[in-house]
C-alpha positions, 0 to 999 in steps of 0.5 A: 140050723134053720131055727138058729138062722131065723132066730138070729135074722130076727134078732138082727132085724130087732136091733132097730128097736134098741139102736139110736133113735130107739124105742127102748135105747141100749148102749152102743156097745151092747147093740154093736156086740149083738150085731157082730154076733149076728153077722158072724152067725151069717158068715158061718151059715154061708161058710157051711153052705159053701162046703156042702155046695159045688164051688161053681154053683155057690159063686153063681148063685146071686143070693150068696153074693147078696149076703156077702155084700150085706155082711161087708156093708154092715161091718164097714158101717158099724166100724165107721159109726163107731169111730165117729161116735169116738169123736162125737160126730153124729152119723146114721146107720145107713146099713140098716136098710140092707138087713132085710137082705138076710131074711130074703136070701138065705136058703131057708127063706124059699117061701119069702123069696116066692112072695117077694118075687111075686110082688116084684113081678106084679109092680110093672103091671100095676103101674098103669093103674097107679099112673092113672090115679096120679093123673086124676089126683093132679087134675083135681088138685089143678081144679082146686087151685082154680076154684079156691086159690083166688078167693083168699080163703083161710083155714081155721089156723088162719093159713092160706087155703089151697093157694100152693099147688104142691100143698093142694096135691098133698092135702088131696092125697091125704083125703084119699085116705079120708084122714083129713075129712071133712076138715080139708073142705070146711073152708070151701064149704063155709064159703059156699056149700056147693063146693062140697060137690067137688070133694064128694066127686073126688072121694068117689072117683079116687077113694072108692073107684081108684082104690078098689081098682087098684086093690083088685089089680094088685090082688089078681096079678099077685095071685096070678104070679103066685100060681105060675111060678115054678117050684124051682124058681124059688131057689 
């Protein structure tokens, strides 16, 4: 039973590869039949679980409610999407976002739920570090606007350089990953080599210090919650 449940969960999640827009597109009828089959298996597994569980315990368990709601939403979305296709109306399968619910909430997924709850409990404790990082990013973006915005610099493509605050925030956010380095600083560097100090300071503070601190906080808090969580809490 556990193997079959995992197989159909995997199949249900894999449908995203074959549904429009798809990596390997299949006809809508084929993907819809497979999805209905998966939902029927999930419903049968839930019905079987209800037969061997006390009535009051079954309906008090939020996992069972989540699975039933996810099945209902998926079937409703599939029906609406199919009707709209008959009238050549384009729409989006919004129910795809509820498919991971099946992976988390079935009784066989205790370890996954344990990891998920550890992540959920960790998030509030890393908020302060994330806010400090965002404050640093916004302050550096403001400094960049003041330093470069009034000098009429241009990028290699001839576009204005660091004149829009939101675009500066995005460019510096990408610079944290070093994906646009050193291209993002070349217009300023060509104007004056001293401006390289601004980008060096930004990378040191945000990439090396803040990202290392962020990773350490996430790891330590996740490990703490994973250790202190009682075994019964997984159910």
